[in-house]
C-alpha positions, 0 to 999 in steps of 0.5 A, spaced: 430 939 587 426 935 583 424 930 588 423 936 593 418 939 588 414 933 586 413 932 594 411 939 595 406 938 589 403 932 592 403 935 599 399 941 596 394 936 592 392 939 586 389 936 580 395 935 575 393 935 568 400 936 565 407 934 568 413 937 565 420 935 567 426 939 563 433 940 563 434 936 570 441 933 572 445 930 577 452 932 578 453 925 581 451 921 575 454 926 571 461 926 574 462 919 577 467 914 574 468 907 577 474 902 576 473 896 571 477 890 574 479 885 569 480 877 571 488 878 571 491 883 576 496 884 571 492 888 566 492 896 567 486 899 571 481 902 567 475 907 569 468 908 566 463 913 567 457 910 571 452 911 565 456 907 560 455 901 565 450 895 564 444 896 568 446 891 573 453 894 574 450 901 575 445 898 580 451 895 584 455 902 584 449 906 586 448 902 592 455 902 593 455 909 593 449 910 597 445 914 592 438 914 593 435 919 588 432 914 584 428 910 589 426 917 592 424 919 585 420 913 584 416 914 590 414 921 589 412 919 581 408 913 583 404 917 588 403 923 584 401 919 578 396 915 583 393 921 586 392 924 579 391 918 574 384 920 573 386 927 570 393 927 568 393 928 560 400 929 558 407 927 561 413 931 558 420 929 560 426 933 556 433 934 556 434 930 563 441 927 565 438 922 571 438 915 568 431 914 568 432 906 567 434 906 574 427 908 576 420 906 576 418 911 571 416 906 565 412 902 570 408 907 573 405 909 566 402 903 565 399 903 572 396 910 572 396 913 565 389 911 563 388 918 562 394 920 558 393 923 551 401 925 550 407 922 552 414 925 550 420 923 553 426 925 549 434 927 549 435 924 556 442 922 555 439 915 554 435 910 548 429 910 552 425 904 553 429 898 551 423 893 553 418 891 547 414 888 552 414 894 557 412 898 551 406 894 549 404 894 556 404 902 556 400 902 549 395 897 551 393 900 558 394 908 555 388 907 550 387 915 549 394 916 547 394 921 541 402 923 541 407 919 543 414 922 542 421 919 543 427 915 541 425 908 544 430 902 542 424 897 544 420 899 539 419 893 534 413 890 530 410 887 536 409 894 539 407 897 532 402 892 531 399 893 538 399 901 537 394 899 531 390 896 535 389 900 541 391 907 538 386 908 532 386 916 534 394 917 534 396 923 531 404 924 532 409 919 533 417 918 533 420 911 530 427 910 531 433 905 528 438 909 532 442 904 537 447 909 540 448 915 544 452 918 539 450 926 539 448 927 532 445 920 531 438 922 532 435 927 537 428 929 537 425 935 535 422 939 541 420 945 537 413 943 536 414 941 529 414 933 530 414 928 526 418 917 522 425 895 511 425 890 510 428 888 517 434 893 519 440 892 522 439 898 526 432 897 528 427 892 528 421 895 524 419 892 518 416 895 512 409 891 513 409 893 520 410 901 518 405 900 512 400 897 517 401 903 522 400 908 516 394 904 514 390 903 520 392 910 524 387 914 520 389 921 524 396 920 524 399 927 521 406 927 524 411 922 523 419 923 525 423 917 523 430 916 525 434 911 521 429 906 519 431 901 514 424 901 511 425 908 509 428 907 502 427 908 495 425 901 494 421 901 500 417 907 498 416 905 491 413 899 495 408 903 499 406 907 493 404 900 490 400 898 496 397 905 497 395 905 489 391 898 490 388 901 496 385 906 492 383 902 487 379 897 492 376 904 495 373 906 488 370 899 487 367 899 493 364 906 491 361 903 484 359 896 488 354 900 492 351 905 487 347 900 482 344 906 479 345 913 478 343 917 484 343 925 485 349 928 488 346 929 494 343 922 495 344 919 502 347 913 498 353 918 496 360 916 499 362 922 503 368 926 501 372 923 508 373 916 505 378 919 500 382 923 505 382 916 509 386 913 504 393 911 507 398 916 507 393 922 506 393 924 513 400 925 514 402 933 514 409 933 517 415 929 516 422 929 519 427 923 516 434 922 518 439 918 515 446 916 517 447 909 518 441 906 513 441 907 506 439 914 504 434 917 499 435 919 492 431 923 488 426 917 486 425 916 493 423 923 494 418 922 488 415 916 491 415 920 498 411 925 495 406 921 492 405 916 498 404 923 502 400 927 497 398 932 503 405 933 506 406 940 508 412 940 512 418 936 510 425 935 514 431 931 512 437 930 515 443 926 512 451 927 510 456 925 505 458 919 510 451 916 509 452 915 502 460 914 502 459 908 507 453 905 503 456 906 495 462 905 492 466 910 489 461 916 491 464 923 490 463 929 494 461 932 487 456 926 486 453 927 493 452 935 491 449 933 484 444 929 488 442 934 493 441 939 488 436 934 484 432 933 490 432 940 492 430 942 485 424 937 485 421 939 491 421 946 489 416 944 484 411 942 490 408 949 492 404 946 498 410 943 501 415 947 505 422 943 505 428 944 509 434 939 507 440 938 512 445 935 508 451 937 511 450 934 518 457 932 522 459 925 522 456 921 527 460 916 532 456 910 529 458 912 522 465 912 524 464 905 527 461 903 520 466 906 516 472 903 520 468 896 519 468 897 512 475 899 511 477 892 515 473 888 511 476 891 505 483 889 507 481 881 509 
């Protein structure tokens, strides 16, 4: 039905400004399992879901079964975007199970997405774009993007550096260190209230790259950060120091270019906007998840509020296992005490709406991390 709908739109020939694909699926993709053969015939025959296979093997299986959906979708999508490349402003793809990695969707966007302002790709039973190079191509060829949301594992320092150069008017962004399709390890908020180390074991975003992004994208008001190692107590304190030094340099510039006293309405007066463009002051909405990276404590939230002084809405997701896997001897009572201390502190911020979700279910990644910890303790 999806391909038919796209073909129908192409035949009508309207000027498409917004394209939304939501909750589409293929029963073949959802239900197909394939045998896994071992080198030894004596090994038992196992079966795997087709989506669990590597891309090259998936292509072989789709070809073997004569499954043409991906080619048909690619043809229709390429044609639709080509015809509307001067007018399409937003593409949203949510909650689909179609294995888009097998299509040419992500190649069509840098080819025909020059007018795009919004690209949202979330909760599609995959990990988004894996290629840093392709992500950089999208950033470089779609200079008008203001909203870029989705859990893309290919985002690294190189991609963020490209964003700071090509997307100066970026307003909302999602960054993720999640490397698993685990149900709770990082689902993107799709209700309109969007949001964002040291190099991380689960991601390739460094503290420096994140700081450069926040510093140079002056209009960034919404961040969604999933399991980034560079969001920790230590890193947040470091960002705060950098923000303070930046403010000092701005104050020095003000004094430097005012060698004598002038009236308040003088043309030499530094406009109030300069203060609002300090790093972190533009951020209003923030969503943070912590499952496999070091969780935040009260001191981290204190630094967070100083770094983002105009923050209006904060969501925080974690669970006891995030602490238990990282710190030895943590008890449920200690965990609850920390949670209450954080809530007590944030309650003093009258301008801030805080939603703390500290009792999320354990994720698959956390189970694996816990298992590795137990094994290492017995070695």
